C-alpha angles and dihedrals in degrees: 000000000000124000090246090055089052091053092049090048092050093049093048093047088057091072098073092032094055091046090053090051090051090050091051091054093051093097093062129082093249091056094124094049090047092048093048091047094047094049092044092052090045090054092048090048095051092044087054091048094049092046092050092045092051093048091045094049090053092050094038094240095114126069120176113257095234098143092070125095088216109056141017108202099185115150093249091052091051091049093053092044089054090051091047092050090052093048091048092058094044095048094047093049091047093048092056094068099027095056097035108145095014119131123245094031094145091055090045094052093046093051091045095055093039089054092048090048090052091051090052089051091052092050097045105036125105096192120087095214091052088048091053092046092051090047091055092044091054091054094048094047092047090050090060092048092050089055093055086121100039092172092067111097094204092050091050093048093048091048091049093053093045089050091056095045090048091055089050092051091048090051091055091047091049090052091049090050093050093046093050092046091050092050099041101026092223137097095207114107093207092058092048096050091043088065091068143123088051126181096249129353117238123228089259091055092046090052091048091052090049091050090050091050092050091049091050093048093051094044091052091052096243121176127317092014093060108091095091091059091056093047101045089077081097086079121089116283095249088056091051090049090051093048097047097037104037113017115032092056091062089094089066091047089054091057091045091051094053094034096131089057098039092048090064098043105088095182093053091047092052093049088056093043093054102039098037093039092054091044092053092053098042096042091049091052094044090050090063090061098053126099104189111087096217093046090049090051089050092055089046091055091053090052094046092049090051090052093049090052090049090053089055091050090051090052095250095132093151090055091045090053092049088047091052094050095043095044091050092054093044097047093046089054094044096052095041088048095044093123092060090044091059090052091047091050093050090051090050092051094049095046118097111258134193117209115223118258126220094270092055092047089051092053092042092055097039100053099049091042090055091047090050092049091049091051092049091049092050091051093046092242088283117166129353112352101180092083089062088057090052090049091050091050093050091049090049092056091048091052096044096045097043091113094045096076135079089267126041128223132201119235092253092052092049091048090048092050091048091050092049091051092049091051092047090048091051093050094047092046089051090052091048089051088063091058098056133036117243114256122196116231131211096216090096127170093328091062090048090049093051092052091044088055091051092049091051090049091050092049095043093049093048091047090050094048091045097046100036107030095148098056114110092238091052092050094050090046091049091053091051092048093047087054092050089243085292089272094131093052090057091045092049093051091047092047094051090047092053097040114010121204132194107235122213118256120225111242092211108029118194113254132186112232115200120207106231131175091260096052090044090062 
C-alpha cells in the first residue's frame, strides 16, 4: 500500500468519524456550530481524498485499498462519498433555520448525523458484516427521524410500514451475506466480486443474487412496497431530502457493488426487470395525477429508482451510477426548494396553455425517433438499445408540450435545448464510465424488448390520457391512477393484520364548521 493510498484512506475515513463527533456534540448548546463545522470539515476532507485519488490514478501512484476489511476506495465509492459529504453540509445548514423553535432538536441533530455516518459506512466498507450493520443502522436512525412529529397518525403509520419493510430487506441482505460467505469463505466484498465472471453460477450464488435483488427492490420502494415512501412526506422537509437523495438509492448502489455477480444471475435480473420496469411505468403515470408537490416528488422517486434498477439489470452500470448521483442532487434541491416549487406550479396552472394538436404530436414523435435511430446506427447497435427509446419518448413529450407551460418555446429553441441535454448526458455518461468497469449482462435482446414494450406502453398511455381526457376509459383510468391502483390500501391492511399498531390520536382534530341559519342566530 503506497503512502498516497494511506493518505486517501485517512481523509476518506474522516467522513464517518467527523459525523459521529458532530452527533456526540448534539446535546450541548453549541450543537449547530459543531454540526456545521463537522460537516464542513468532512466535505473538505473527502474533496481532498477525491482530488488526490484522481491525481494518483492519472500518475499511477494510487491503487484502491480493496484488500482491507476497513475501506473500499473504489472510484464509484469515492464519488458517492463526495456527494454524501456535500448533502450532509447542505441538509444540516438548511435544518438550522427550517426547524428553529421546534422541540427535540438535539435528538433530531444526533439522529441525522448518525444516519449520515451509517450511510457513509455502507458506501465505504469492504466487509459484508460491516455493510449489513450500517444498513440496519441507517434504517433505525431514519425511523427516529420519520417520527419527528410522533403525534401525527399518518407519520406513525408510514414509519410503521417502513419499519417492517426495512426488516424484510435486511433479512434478504443477511441471507445473501451468509450465502456468499458460505460459498467463498470470506467476508471481504473485493474478494467475492473478484471471483466473477465464473463459468456457471451454483444454486447458492443464484439464491444470493436473488436475495440481493429483493433487498434492492424493497429498499428502493418498488411496487407494492411503495406506500410508506408516499406517506412519509409528513416528516420535516430536511428528512425528506435526506431520504430521497441519500438513502433510498442505496438499493441501486447494492446492485452496482455486486455487479459482477448480479450480471451473471439471469433469474435475479428478470425479477428486477419485471418489478422495477412495471414500477417505473405505473409510478410515472400516477405522478401525473397528483397535486401535492411533495407527493408528486415521492412518486417521481419511486419511478426514478425503478429506472435505475432497470439500468443495472440491462448491464448499464455506468448509467446507473450517473443516475444515482444526478437524482440525489436533483431531489435534494427539489425538496429543499419545495416552497418555490409550489409557486412555480401555481404559475404554470394559471398560465394560458395550448394543447398540442395531431400535427405537432406527429412531428414531436418523428424527429426524436429519427435522432435515436441515427445514434443507434452510429454506435452499431452495441449494448442496450431500449434506453434510447425512452430518451426519444421523453424528448417527444418536451417538443409536443412546449406551448403548454408558463413560457413558450419555438421549435428551434426546443430542439437546441434537447440537443444540449443529449450532449451533456453523453459527456456525463462518459465520465461515469471512467468510475466503474464495464460488466456484461445476460439479459440480452429479450430484456431490451421487455423494457421497450414498457416504454411504448408508458408513451401510449400518456398520449391517450393527454389527447382524450373526456373518454370514459380515460376517466376510469385516471381514477385508478390517482388511487395508486389501490395497491397501498391492500398492503396497509395486510401490514396491520400481520403486525398491528396503535396509532396516535390528535388531541384537537380539525373539523369543518358549517354556518347554518341556526348557528347564525
